C-alpha positions as a Markdown table, in Angstrom:
| # | Residue | x | y | z |
|---|---|---|---|---|
| 1 | Met | 0.0 | 0.0 | 0.0 |
| 2 | Ser | 2.8 | 2.5 | 0.9 |
| 3 | Arg | 4.5 | 2.0 | -2.4 |
| 4 | Arg | 1.2 | 2.8 | -4.3 |
| 5 | Leu | 0.8 | 5.8 | -2.1 |
| 6 | Tyr | 4.3 | 7.0 | -2.9 |
| 7 | Ile | 3.8 | 6.5 | -6.7 |
| 8 | Arg | 0.4 | 8.3 | -6.6 |
| 9 | Ser | 1.9 | 11.1 | -4.5 |
| 10 | Tyr | 4.8 | 11.4 | -7.0 |
| 11 | Arg | 2.4 | 11.6 | -9.9 |
| 12 | Glu | 0.4 | 14.3 | -8.1 |
| 13 | Phe | 3.6 | 16.2 | -7.5 |
| 14 | Leu | 4.5 | 16.0 | -11.2 |
| 15 | Asp | 1.0 | 17.2 | -12.3 |
| 16 | Ala | 1.2 | 20.1 | -9.8 |
| 17 | Asp | 4.8 | 21.0 | -10.9 |
| 18 | Ile | 3.8 | 20.9 | -14.6 |
| 19 | Ala | 0.8 | 23.1 | -13.9 |
| 20 | Trp | 3.1 | 25.6 | -12.0 |
| 21 | Gln | 5.7 | 25.6 | -14.8 |
| 22 | Arg | 3.1 | 26.2 | -17.5 |
| 23 | Ala | 1.5 | 29.0 | -15.4 |
| 24 | Leu | 5.0 | 30.6 | -15.1 |
| 25 | Asp | 5.5 | 30.3 | -18.8 |
| 26 | His | 2.2 | 32.0 | -19.5 |
| 27 | Ala | 2.9 | 34.7 | -16.9 |
| 28 | Ala | 6.3 | 35.3 | -18.4 |
| 29 | Leu | 4.5 | 36.5 | -21.5 |
| 30 | Tyr | 3.2 | 39.5 | -19.5 |
| 31 | Val | 5.7 | 39.8 | -16.8 |
| 32 | Pro | 9.2 | 38.9 | -18.0 |
| 33 | Gln | 10.5 | 38.6 | -14.4 |
| 34 | Ala | 8.0 | 35.7 | -13.7 |
| 35 | Arg | 10.8 | 33.2 | -14.1 |
| 36 | Thr | 13.2 | 34.9 | -11.6 |
| 37 | Arg | 13.7 | 33.9 | -8.1 |
| 38 | Leu | 10.8 | 34.5 | -5.8 |
| 39 | Ser | 8.4 | 34.2 | -8.7 |
| 40 | Trp | 5.7 | 33.1 | -6.3 |
| 41 | Gln | 5.4 | 36.7 | -5.2 |
| 42 | Ile | 3.7 | 37.7 | -8.5 |
| 43 | Gly | 0.4 | 36.2 | -7.3 |
| 44 | Ser | -1.7 | 37.9 | -4.6 |
| 45 | Pro | -3.6 | 35.7 | -2.2 |
| 46 | Gly | -6.4 | 34.0 | -4.1 |
| 47 | Ser | -4.7 | 34.4 | -7.5 |
| 48 | His | -4.4 | 31.5 | -9.9 |
| 49 | Ile | -0.6 | 31.6 | -9.8 |
| 50 | Arg | -0.5 | 31.6 | -6.0 |
| 51 | Ala | -3.0 | 28.7 | -5.9 |
| 52 | Leu | -0.8 | 26.7 | -8.3 |
| 53 | Tyr | 2.3 | 27.4 | -6.2 |
| 54 | Glu | 0.6 | 26.4 | -3.0 |
| 55 | Ala | -0.8 | 23.2 | -4.6 |
| 56 | Arg | 2.7 | 22.3 | -5.7 |
| 57 | Asn | 4.0 | 22.9 | -2.2 |
| 58 | Arg | 1.3 | 20.7 | -0.7 |
| 59 | Ala | 2.2 | 18.0 | -3.3 |
| 60 | Val | 5.8 | 18.2 | -2.3 |
| 61 | Glu | 4.9 | 17.8 | 1.4 |
| 62 | Arg | 2.6 | 14.8 | 0.6 |
| 63 | Leu | 5.4 | 13.3 | -1.5 |
| 64 | Ala | 7.9 | 13.6 | 1.3 |
| 65 | Leu | 5.4 | 12.0 | 3.7 |
| 66 | Ala | 4.6 | 9.2 | 1.3 |
| 67 | Arg | 8.3 | 8.6 | 0.7 |
| 68 | Leu | 8.9 | 8.3 | 4.5 |
| 69 | Lys | 6.0 | 5.9 | 4.9 |
| 70 | Ala | 7.3 | 3.8 | 2.0 |
| 71 | Arg | 10.8 | 3.7 | 3.5 |
| 72 | Asn | 9.4 | 2.8 | 6.9 |
| 73 | Ala | 7.3 | 0.0 | 5.5 |
| 74 | Glu | 10.4 | -1.3 | 3.6 |
| 75 | Ala | 12.5 | -1.0 | 6.8 |
| 76 | Arg | 9.9 | -2.9 | 8.8 |
| 77 | Ala | 9.9 | -5.6 | 6.1 |
| 78 | Asn | 13.7 | -5.7 | 6.2 |
| 79 | Arg | 13.8 | -5.2 | 10.0 |
| 80 | Met | 16.2 | -2.2 | 9.5 |
| 81 | Pro | 15.7 | 1.3 | 10.9 |
| 82 | Ala | 14.5 | 3.9 | 8.3 |
| 83 | Glu | 16.3 | 7.0 | 7.4 |
| 84 | Pro | 15.0 | 10.3 | 8.8 |
| 85 | Pro | 12.7 | 12.2 | 6.4 |
| 86 | Arg | 14.2 | 14.6 | 3.9 |
| 87 | Leu | 12.3 | 17.0 | 1.7 |
| 88 | Pro | 13.1 | 16.8 | -2.0 |
| 89 | Ser | 15.0 | 19.8 | -3.2 |
| 90 | Tyr | 13.8 | 21.8 | -6.2 |
């Protein structure tokens, strides 16, 4: 079950990341600085860009948790302690 959860979480992250990247590409047509650092600041609370950014962050958090659960399940199966959780870098 944990492996399926991890795979599903990874797919959700990829979907959220693709949506975020596409939105940045579209925003860059109007605001050339949209691709610079801190590009999340271009969206005010409630904006489409901000919503995509936050959805992507939630997907990253779910992915990290699913990864931890999958590693813990594997460690239990192997009777070895799991590594501490690490958030993926992007």
